[in-house]
C-alpha positions in Angstrom: 0.0 0.0 0.0 1.5 3.3 -1.0 2.0 5.9 1.6 -0.8 8.5 1.6 0.2 12.0 0.6 -1.2 15.4 1.4 -0.4 19.0 1.7 1.6 20.2 4.6 0.9 23.5 6.2 4.1 25.7 6.4 3.8 29.0 8.4 4.4 32.0 6.2 6.7 34.4 8.2 6.1 38.1 7.6 8.8 39.8 5.6 8.1 43.2 7.2 9.8 42.3 10.5 13.0 40.6 11.4 11.9 39.6 14.9 11.0 35.9 14.5 10.1 35.4 18.1 7.5 38.2 17.9 5.8 36.4 14.9 5.5 33.3 17.1 3.5 35.1 19.7 0.3 35.0 17.7 -2.8 33.6 19.4 -2.6 30.4 17.4 1.0 29.7 18.4 0.7 30.7 22.0 -2.4 28.5 22.3 -1.0 25.4 20.6 2.8 25.6 21.2 5.1 26.7 24.0 7.5 29.5 23.1 10.1 28.3 20.5 12.1 29.6 17.6 11.1 29.2 14.0 13.9 26.8 13.5 12.6 24.6 16.3 9.1 24.6 14.8 10.4 23.7 11.4 12.6 20.9 12.8 9.7 19.5 14.9 7.4 19.5 11.8 10.0 17.7 9.7 10.6 15.2 12.5 6.9 14.5 12.9 6.4 14.1 9.2 9.5 11.9 8.7 8.4 9.7 11.6 4.9 9.4 10.2 6.3 8.4 6.8 8.8 5.9 8.3 6.1 4.2 10.4 3.7 4.2 7.4 6.2 2.7 5.0 7.5 0.2 7.6 4.2 -1.2 8.7 2.0 -0.8 5.6 4.2 -0.9 2.6 3.7 -3.9 0.3 6.4 -4.7 -2.2 5.2 -4.6 -5.8 5.8 -7.4 -8.3 7.5 -6.7 -11.6 7.2 -9.2 -14.4 9.7 -9.6 -17.3 8.4 -11.7 -20.2 8.7 -12.1 -23.9 6.3 -10.3 -26.3 6.2 -13.5 -28.3 3.5 -16.0 -27.2 4.1 -19.7 -26.9 1.4 -22.3 -26.3 1.3 -24.4 -23.1 3.2 -27.6 -23.8 0.3 -29.8 -22.7 -0.7 -33.2 -24.0 -4.3 -32.2 -23.5 -5.5 -30.8 -26.8 -7.7 -28.2 -25.2 -5.1 -27.0 -22.7 -2.4 -26.9 -25.4 -4.2 -24.0 -27.0 -3.6 -21.8 -24.0 -0.8 -19.3 -24.2 1.7 -20.1 -21.5 1.9 -16.6 -20.0 -1.9 -16.2 -19.8 -2.2 -19.7 -18.2 0.4 -18.9 -15.6 -1.2 -15.5 -14.9 -4.5 -17.2 -14.2 -3.0 -19.8 -11.9 -0.4 -17.9 -9.9 -2.2 -15.1 -8.0 0.9 -14.4 -5.8 2.5 -12.9 -9.0 -0.4 -11.7 -11.1 -3.5 -9.8 -10.1 -4.7 -7.7 -7.1 -3.0 -10.0 -4.5 0.4 -9.9 -6.2 2.7 -8.4 -3.6 5.3 -9.2 -1.0 4.5 -7.9 2.5 7.7 -8.0 4.6 8.0 -8.2 8.3 8.1 -4.5 9.4 11.5 -4.9 11.3 13.1 -6.8 8.4 12.3 -4.1 5.8 15.6 -3.7 3.9 17.5 -6.1 1.7 20.4 -6.3 4.1 18.1 -7.2 7.1 16.3 -9.8 5.1 19.5 -11.3 3.8 21.3 -11.4 7.2 18.4 -12.9 9.0 18.7 -15.9 6.7 22.0 -16.7 8.5 21.4 -15.4 12.0 17.8 -16.5 12.5 17.0 -19.7 14.4 15.2 -22.1 12.1 15.9 -25.3 14.0 12.4 -25.7 15.2 10.5 -25.2 11.9 10.2 -27.4 8.9 12.0 -30.3 10.4 12.7 -33.0 7.8 14.2 -36.4 8.0 15.9 -37.4 4.8 17.0 -40.7 3.4 20.4 -40.4 1.8 21.8 -42.3 -1.1 25.4 -42.0 -2.3 26.4 -42.4 -6.0 29.8 -43.0 -7.4 30.2 -40.8 -10.4 32.2 -41.4 -13.6 35.2 -39.3 -12.5 35.4 -41.2 -9.2 33.7 -38.5 -7.1 30.6 -39.0 -4.9 27.2 -37.4 -5.0 24.9 -37.4 -2.0 21.1 -37.4 -2.8 18.7 -36.8 0.1 15.1 -38.1 -0.4 12.0 -36.8 1.3 9.7 -38.6 2.0 12.1 -41.5 2.3 11.8 -44.4 -0.2 11.4 -46.7 2.8 8.5 -44.9 4.4 6.9 -44.2 1.0 8.0 -46.6 -1.7 8.0 -45.2 -5.3 4.8 -45.5 -7.3 4.2 -44.9 -11.0 3.3 -41.4 -12.0 5.0 -39.6 -9.0 5.7 -35.9 -9.1 9.4 -35.5 -8.2 11.0 -32.2 -7.5 14.8 -32.1 -7.7 16.3 -29.3 -5.6 19.7 -27.7 -5.7 20.9 -25.5 -2.9 23.1 -22.4 -2.6 26.8 -21.9 -1.9 28.2 -24.4 0.7 24.6 -25.2 1.7 22.7 -28.5 1.6 19.5 -30.2 2.3 19.6 -28.9 5.8 19.1 -25.3 4.7 16.0 -23.5 6.0 15.1 -22.2 2.6 15.2 -25.8 1.2 13.2 -27.2 4.0 10.6 -24.4 3.8 9.9 -25.3 0.2 10.0 -29.1 0.6 7.7 -29.0 3.7 5.1 -27.3 1.6 5.5 -29.2 -1.7 5.6 -32.6 -0.2 2.6 -32.3 2.1 -0.3 -34.5 1.0 -2.9 -32.7 -1.2 -5.4 -33.2 1.6 -3.3 -30.9 3.8 -2.7 -28.2 1.2 0.5 -29.5 -0.3 1.2 -31.0 -3.8 2.1 -34.5 -2.6 5.4 -34.4 -4.3 8.6 -36.3 -3.6 11.7 -34.2 -2.9 15.2 -35.1 -4.0 18.0 -32.7 -2.9 21.2 -33.0 -4.8 23.9 -31.9 -2.5 27.0 -30.3 -4.1 30.2 -32.2 -3.5 31.6 -31.8 0.0 28.4 -30.1 1.3 26.0 -31.4 3.9 28.5 -33.9 5.2 29.0 -35.5 1.8 32.4 -37.0 1.3 35.2 -35.7 -1.0 37.3 -38.5 -2.5 38.7 -36.7 -5.5 40.5 -33.4 -5.9 37.4 -31.6 -7.0 34.6 -29.7 -5.3 32.0 -28.0 -7.6 31.2 -24.7 -9.2 28.2 -22.5 -10.0 27.8 -23.9 -13.5 28.7 -27.5 -12.8 25.8 -29.6 -14.2 27.6 -32.9 -14.6 26.5 -34.2 -11.3 22.9 -33.1 -12.0 23.0 -35.0 -15.3 24.2 -38.2 -13.5 21.5 -37.6 -10.8 18.7 -37.4 -13.5 20.1 -40.5 -15.2 19.9 -42.4 -11.9 16.4 -41.1 -10.9 14.9 -41.9 -14.3 16.3 -45.3 -14.7 16.8 -46.7 -11.3 14.4 -45.1 -8.8 11.2 -43.9 -10.4 9.0 -45.3 -13.1 6.9 -43.0 -15.3 7.5 -40.0 -13.0 7.1 -36.4 -13.8 10.1 -34.3 -12.9 10.4 -30.6 -11.8 13.5 -28.6 -10.8 13.9 -25.9 -8.1 17.2 -24.2 -7.6 18.3 -21.6 -5.0 21.0 -19.0 -5.5 24.0 -20.8 -6.9 21.8 -23.9 -7.4 19.3 -21.7 -9.3 22.1 -20.8 -11.8 23.0 -24.5 -12.2 19.3 -25.5 -12.7 18.8 -22.8 -15.3 22.0 -23.6 -17.1 21.1 -27.3 -17.2 17.7 -26.5 -18.7 19.4 -24.5 -21.4 22.0 -27.1 -22.1 19.4 -29.9 -22.4 17.0 -27.7 -24.5 14.3 -29.9 -26.1 15.7 -33.0 -24.3 15.3 -31.5 -20.8 13.6 -34.1 -18.6 12.0 -31.5 -16.4 8.4 -30.5 -17.1 9.1 -27.1 -15.5 11.6 -25.4 -13.2 11.9 -22.5 -10.8 15.1 -20.5 -10.2 15.1 -18.6 -6.9 17.5 -15.8 -6.2 19.6 -16.8 -9.2 22.8 -14.7 -9.7 22.3 -15.1 -13.5 25.4 -13.1 -14.5 28.4 -13.9 -12.3 30.7 -11.4 -14.1 28.3 -8.5 -13.4 27.7 -10.0 -9.9 31.5 -9.9 -9.2 31.7 -6.3 -10.2 28.7 -5.5 -8.0 29.9 -7.3 -4.9 33.4 -5.8 -5.3 32.5 -2.3 -6.3 29.1 -1.9 -4.6 28.4 -0.7 -1.1 30.7 -1.0 1.8 28.7 -4.0 3.1 29.1 -5.7 -0.3 32.8 -5.2 -0.3 33.7 -5.7 3.3 30.9 -8.1 4.5 29.3 -10.2 1.7 32.4 -10.7 -0.4 34.4 -11.8 2.6 31.6 -14.0 4.1 31.1 -15.9 0.8 34.8 -16.2 0.1 35.3 -17.4 3.6 32.6 -20.0 3.2 34.5 -21.5 0.3 37.7 -21.3 2.3 36.1 -23.2 5.1 34.8 -25.8 2.6 38.3 -26.3 1.3 39.6 -26.6 4.9 37.0 -29.2 5.7 38.2 -31.4 2.9 41.9 -30.4 3.0 42.9 -34.1 2.7 41.7 -34.2 -0.8 43.6 -31.2 -2.0 47.4 -31.7 -1.9 49.2 -28.7 -3.5 51.2 -30.7 -6.0 49.1 -33.6 -7.1 50.7 -35.4 -10.1 49.2 -34.4 -13.4 46.9 -31.8 -11.8 47.2 -28.0 -11.6 48.9 -26.5 -8.6 46.6 -25.3 -5.8 48.1 -23.2 -2.9 46.1 -25.0 -0.3 48.2 -24.2 2.7 48.6 -20.5 2.1 45.0 -20.1 1.1 43.8 -21.7 4.3 46.0 -19.3 6.3 45.0 -16.2 4.3 42.9 -13.5 5.9 39.9 -11.8 4.2 39.6 -14.3 1.4 37.1 -13.0 -1.2 35.2 -14.9 -3.8 37.5 -13.9 -6.7 40.6 -14.6 -4.6 39.4 -18.1 -4.0 38.1 -18.7 -7.5 41.4 -17.5 -9.1 43.4 -20.0 -6.9 41.1 -23.0 -6.7 37.9 -23.0 -8.9 39.5 -21.7 -12.1 42.6 -24.1 -12.2 40.7 -27.1 -11.0 38.0 -26.8 -13.7 40.2 -25.5 -16.5 39.2 -21.8 -16.6 41.8 -19.2 -17.4 40.9 -17.1 -14.4 38.1 -16.3 -12.1 36.7 -13.7 -14.5 36.8 -16.3 -17.3 35.0 -18.7 -15.0 32.3 -16.1 -14.2 31.8 -15.4 -17.9 31.6 -19.1 -19.0 29.2 -20.4 -16.3 26.6 -17.7 -16.1 23.1 -19.0 -16.8 22.3 -15.8 -18.6 24.1 -17.3 -21.6 21.7 -20.3 -21.6 18.3 -18.5 -21.0 17.5 -18.3 -24.7 17.9 -22.1 -25.1 15.4 -23.1 -22.4 12.5 -25.0 -23.9 10.4 -25.7 -20.8 8.3 -23.3 -18.6 10.8 -21.7 -16.2 10.0 -19.2 -13.5 12.6 -16.9 -12.0 12.2 -15.2 -8.7 14.5 -12.3 -7.6 14.3 -9.4 -5.2 15.2 -6.0 -6.5 16.8 -5.0 -3.2 19.0 -8.2 -3.2 22.4 -6.9 -1.9 24.3 -9.7 -3.6 22.4 -9.9 -6.9 21.8 -6.5 -8.5 19.1 -5.8 -11.0 21.8 -5.4 -13.6 22.4 -9.2 -13.3 18.9 -10.0 -14.5 18.7 -11.3 -18.1 15.9 -9.0 -19.2 17.0 -9.0 -22.8 17.4 -12.7 -23.1 14.1 -13.4 -21.4 12.3 -11.1 -23.8 13.4 -13.3 -26.6 12.3 -16.6 -25.0 8.5 -17.0 -24.1 9.2 -20.0 -22.0 10.9 -18.0 -19.3 9.1 -15.6 -16.9 11.0 -13.5 -14.4 9.2 -12.0 -11.4 11.0 -9.5 -9.2 9.8 -8.1 -5.8 10.8 -4.7 -4.4 11.9 -6.3 -1.2 13.1 -9.7 0.1 16.9 -9.5 0.0 18.9 -12.5 -1.0 17.1 -15.7 -0.1 15.0 -14.0 2.6 11.4 -13.0 1.7 10.3 -13.2 5.3 6.7 -11.9 5.5 4.2 -11.3 8.2 3.6 -14.4 10.2 7.3 -15.4 9.8 6.6 -17.4 6.7 8.7 -17.1 3.5 6.9 -15.6 0.6 8.7 -17.4 -2.2 7.2 -20.7 -1.2 3.8 -19.5 -2.4 4.7 -18.7 -6.0 6.8 -21.8 -6.2 3.8 -23.9 -5.0 1.3 -22.1 -7.3 3.6 -22.4 -10.4 4.4 -26.0 -9.9 0.7 -26.8 -9.2 -0.2 -25.0 -12.4 2.3 -27.1 -14.3 1.0 -30.3 -12.8 -2.6 -29.3 -13.7 -1.5 -28.4 -17.2 -0.8 -32.1 -17.9 2.5 -31.2 -19.5 3.5 -33.4 -22.5 5.7 -36.3 -21.6 9.3 -35.2 -21.5 12.2 -37.2 -22.8 14.6 -38.9 -20.4 18.3 -39.6 -20.9 19.1 -43.0 -22.4 21.2 -45.3 -20.3 23.6 -48.0 -21.2 23.7 -51.5 -19.7 25.9 -51.6 -16.5 29.6 -52.2 -17.3 31.7 -54.9 -15.5 31.9 -52.7 -12.4 28.1 -51.9 -12.4 28.5 -48.4 -13.6 25.7 -47.1 -15.8 26.4 -44.3 -18.4 24.3 -42.0 -20.5 24.4 -43.0 -24.1 26.8 -40.9 -26.0 28.0 -39.2 -22.9 30.7 -41.3 -21.2 31.4 -38.4 -18.8 27.9 -38.9 -17.3 27.5 -42.1 -15.2 26.6 -43.5 -11.8 27.1 -46.5 -9.5 24.8 -46.9 -6.5 27.0 -47.4 -3.5 26.7 -47.9 0.3 23.6 -48.5 2.3 20.5 -46.5 1.3 18.5 -47.2 4.4 20.0 -44.7 6.8 18.6 -41.3 7.5 19.9 -37.8 7.8 18.1 -35.5 10.2 18.2 -31.9 9.0 17.3 -28.6 10.6 19.2 -29.1 13.8 21.6 -26.2 13.2 24.8 -28.4 13.2 26.1 -27.5 9.7 29.9 -27.3 9.6 29.7 -24.7 6.9 28.2 -21.3 6.3 24.4 -21.5 5.9 21.6 -19.2 4.8 22.4 -18.1 1.2 
């Protein structure tokens, strides 16, 4: 709700006299106010008005929704002949009231008004008593020898797979994992039975290597555009776990970039029926310039916190990163772990770029940005960003690319920060549009998506994707133990 405006009465002092105190002795002033100077009156008036405006905005302001879409229509990719005639944007607009129509707004908690407050609360807030989830973990040996950890909820033991399941594959943010409050908030809602207001989905969180207590057995972590493990995960899910399931993707922050890039890479062959990218950085090169050259908080807080998170991740798995491994690029592990004030670019120049074959951190940021893949997305994809996100500026948003691809819709809110969106009632606003969008896509009866073709297991039991020997999996270890999340015991930075 916009702040009401009105005329403000300003006393007109007489120009015929220079004695201001005499002008204040009129019956009006002597009746309403104690003796004071004109300056004091003016200051009091400004203070009262400013206080009124501040209270008004803090308690009644609702953040508006801005929608970026293509001018070119595309029909809903439904196998229902009637629904297939709907225009995708018009269909979404009719099904997602949190983004379209009179109720489309974000109403923040009054004392978490700014982007910094919303962002920081993600890390300092206590979320251990909400959205508690018990996962079932399955480990996969991948084609390069590394290990991926998949967390299922509901567990496959408590709720065995059935044909036609709706499966949502989730990717978390930097050094996060399935334990993250933002992941649990979404999964708690999406996996609830329909009778309880949920969508009855099955959640599968793909933890990035080394995150959420997953083991590191090779000299490799992950990066923001690394989709190889996701491809192996989808090969495993489609051929080993679920039969005739419908798949959806949801990514947060760094995971949002990976999900979007994956959808673009796969194009017409993407196995997801639809996807959502939440707080995606989109353009990491612009993001780097923003975080290094933005506000003092950007440069001295966020850059150091995020760089320090990666430094801690490396320290946690130091055993797998010898400095002079035969046949591998040099990594200054010891000096990096001792360094003070490690920033994102400092880390990426010394670890991420050499490990993954990029020329430099800036080359890495350029190559892996999902902005480059937006125009190749061929499934309905919803992006959610906050315009006051202190980590992702509006300049990062791929407005131009989205306007050339009618499959992609970007919704931005005036408030919310990075991964926050805490609203009145202490719920998280983004859960609502994610729920409504995925529900709309389920109702749309999206045409059957192709799944990756798998080879027969080799002599060691490894299954590969046809034509892609770099994508493969081997199910290892017991799959009947559980991982309890939400207890606040993460060894790494959490929240973003």
